[in-house]
N, C-alpha and C positions, 0 to 999 in steps of 0.2 A: 649874329645869325639867328639866335633864339628870338630876339626882339623882332626881327624882320619876318620870321615865320609866324609869330604870334599876331603881328599886324596884318599879315596876308589872310590868316584864318578869320580874324575879326572882321576885316573888310568884306569877306565872303559870307558873313552872317552866321559863322559857326558859334554855337552856344557851348561854353565850357562848363565843367562840372561845378565850379564854385558859383558861377553866375546862375546856373540852374538851381542850385540849392538855396541861394539867398534871394534871388529875384523872382523865382517862380514857385518852387516847392514851399518855402517858408512863407511867402507872401500870399499864395493862393490856396494852399491846403491847410485847413484848420486842424490842429492836432487831434481834436476829439473825433474827426472823421477817419483817422488812420486805421483804427481797429477793424473797421468794416471791410477794408480791402487787404489788411495784413492777414486776415483769417479767411481762407478760401471757403470754408463752410458757411460763414456769416455772409460772404459775398453771394454765394449761391442762393441762400434763403432770401436775401434782400432782393435779388433780381427776380426770383419767382414771385415775390410779393407784388411786384409791379408788372407782372406778366411778360417778362423778358425771357427768352429761351436760353436754357443751360443744359448740359448733359444730365441725364436722369440720375437722381440720387437713389442708390440701392440700400444703403444702410450706414449707420454710424456706430463706432466703438469708442466710448469715452473713458473707459477704465479697464484695468486688467481683469476685473470681475466679469466684464461683458464679453471677454474673449470666447466664452462658451457659446455665445450666440453666433459666432463666425461661421461654423459649419452650415447652419440653416440659412444664413445670409447668402452663402456662395453655392448652395446645393444645386440650384437649377441654372446657374450662370456658366455659360460656355466662354465668355470673355468679359473682362471688367478691368477697372483701374482702381488701385488703392493709393490714397494720398494722405499726407499729413496736413492738417488744417493750417498750420503756421509754417510750412516749409517755404524755401525760397530758392530761386535759381534752378528749379526742376529737381532739387534734391529730395529723395525719399519717395519718388513716384514709382510705383510698380505697375507695369502694364502686362496683363495676361491676355493673349490674343486667341488662345484655344486651350482646350483641355481634353484629356482622354482618361476616363475613369478618375483615379485619384491623382493623376499627374497633370500639372498646369504648365503651359508653355509660354515663354516670353516671345516677342516678335523675332528675336534672334534665333529661336529654336531651343534655347536653353530650357531645361525642364526643372520644375520645382515640385516638391511634395506639399501636402497641406501643412505638415509640421513646419516646413520652411516659411510658408506664408504666415502662419500663426506667429512665428518668431519675428518675422518682419514687422507685423502689426504691433507686436510687443515693443520693438525698438522705437516705433513711431510714438507710442504712448509715453515712453520714457524720455522723449525729447531729443533723440539722436539726430533728427533732421530739422528740428525747430530753431527759430531765431533765438539765440541766447541759450540754447539747450534746455529750455523749460519744458515740463510735461506737456503733452500735446494730445490732440484728438485725431483719430484716424477715421476716414470715411471711404465708402466704396461707391463708385459711380459706374454707369454703363459705358462701355467702350464706344467711342464715336467711330462710326463707319465713314471713313474719309471720302470726300467728294473725288470722283474719278479724274476730273480735270486737273486737280492739284496733286493727286496721288503719285503721278510720275515724277514729281519734284521732291520726293522723299524716299529715304531708304530705311526700311524696318521701323517706321514711325509715322507720325501725323504732323504735317506742316501746319503752322498757325500764322495768323496775320496780326502783327502788332500795330495798333493805330494810336498815335499820340493825340490827345484831345486837350485843348486849352479853352477854358471858359465855355465849354460845350461845342467848340468848333474843331472838327478833325483837321489836323495841320500837317501830319506826315505819317507814312505807313511803310511797312516792309513785310515781306514773307520770310519766315524762318523755316528752312528746309533741313530736316534731319539727314545725317550721313552716317556712314560706318564709323567715322572718327568720333561722332557725338553719341555713339551707341543708340542710335534711333531716336534721340531726343532733340527737340528744337532749341537747343542751348548753344548760343553763339560762342561762348567761352570754351565749350567742349569740342567745337569743330563743326557745328551746323553752318549752313550758308545763309547769309542775310541778303535778301534781294530787295533793293529799294523799289518802291512802287510810286508811279505817278498818282498822286492823291485824287486827281480828277477822273482818272480812267481805270485804275487798277492794273496798269501794264508795267512791265519791267523797265527800270532805269539803268541798273547796275547791280552786279552780284559780287559779294565779297566773302571769302572764307579765310579767317585768321589774318585779316589785313591784306590779303592778296586778292586782286580782282580775278574772277573766274568767269568763263563764258558758258560752261556746261556743268551739270551736276556731276560730281566726282564719281558717283556710284552708278547712276542710271544713264548717264551720258546725254540726258535731255538738255536741249539748248534753252537757256533762260530768256533769251531775247523773244521767244515765242509766247512767253507767259502772259495770260490775261485772266485775272481773277473774276469769276462769274458773280453776278448779283452785287456788283460793287456798291451801288447807292444804298442797298439794303444794309450792307456792312457799315457804311458810314453812319446811317441812321441809328443802328444799334449802338455804335460807339458814342454817338451824341447823347443817347438816352442814359448811358453809363454815368455821364456827368450829372444828369438830373437826379438820379437816385442816390449817388454817393456825395453829392455837393462838394466834390473836389474840383478845384479849378485847373489843376495840371495832373494828368494821369495817363497811364498806358493801358489800353484795352487789348487783351489777347482773345482772338476770336478764331474758331475753327469752323470748317464747312462739313456738315454731315450730309451724307448721301440722301437721306430721307427728309430730315428736318430743316436743312439749310444752315444758315449762320447760327452759331451758339456761342455764348460768352463762356470762355474757359476760365479766365481769372483777370483780376485788375491789379494795377501797380501804382502806388502813390509816389514812387521814386523811379520812374522808367529811365533806363540807361540812354546813353547818347550815341551809341554805335549806329543807330538809325541814320544819322547824318552821313556817316561814312558809306553805308550801303546805298544811300540815295544820291550822294554827291551834291547835296544841297544843305545849307545851314538852316538851323531852326529859328535863330533870333529874328530874322526879317519877318517871318510869318507870325511869330508871337507878338511882335511889336505892332503889326498890322491889326491884330485883334485888340490889343490894348488901346489903340488909338480910335477905336470905334466909339462914337458918342452914345449910341443906343446899346443897351445891354439886355433888354428883355426879349430876346429873339426866340421864336418857336424853333424846335429842332429841325423842321423842314426848311426854314429860312436859313438856319446856320449851315445846313448841307449845301443849299443853293449858293450861299456865299463862298464856301470852300471850292465848289466846282467852278465858279466863275472867276476866282481870284488867285488860285494857287497852282495853276498849270506850270509844270517845270519849264515849259518853253519860254515863259515870261520872266524867269528868275536869273540870278547871276550864275556864273560858271561854278563848276565843282570846287569845293573848299580845298581840294588837293590837285587842282587842274594842272599844275606844273610837274606833279610827281606821279600821277596815275592816269590810266586811260580815261577818256571822257565818259565812258559808261556804255551801257547797252541800249540800243534803240530798236524796239520791236518793228 
């Protein structure tokens, strides 16, 4: 039975974790380029250096001695986000959506004092949220004012778009929608909904929460089949540029839509997960191999996007990797 299931998934083009690690991450991502994306602060600075849009940086706290600068840093800020530079999986991110005097409020309405925020930053510096528990750096950035079109697909948080980019070509995408289960974070393991997106149009294919297909957002009740991500080509171009400045052949680009500024790079990942295949109902391997088989490699980003738009429509691909076990997906 296991052999039969494995064969079925492979025939559907599903990429497994071992194959991802050996054939794509190890082969196309040079080790010396990992620190740039493993450190969110370095990623932000590198993106700014090549004129790519990111959330505004408000300040950096690098050591306990610098905690005394925190009051002045937050003095005129009504909303902000505090992040560990080397955090992963959304751990250690504190979102403050409003304040009243000396009280700060999370999107859930929970109140924090300045002393609590200071303690939180101190924990970041000590490595509570970092990879390997090593001492870390905390930084404060402006809170993104989410685009209204996508706002209805989130509960107490900000939805983001994950785009897998291979050798500069966007190959697969999904929208990650915060829920009450995920505590307002776009974290799929904590209960956010992953909505697979047609890479050529930015429209919904299928929505999954904790391996269960859903048709509506569990908190807002909004139907996922109506989802259309605005400025779709611009998002693909931004993802393509991420390959150029990181020099990583296989990466995940997390992008958010700001009401005023449009698409912003939130963070990058040199080891993006594979749940995007479940959310999309499409295997990654076929698309990756199509890029590998290209004779020409020196494509301009605009040419890469045009190739994606003309070659990766879900209508032209094989059936869902779980076509016998799950619904076929959502069709807008």
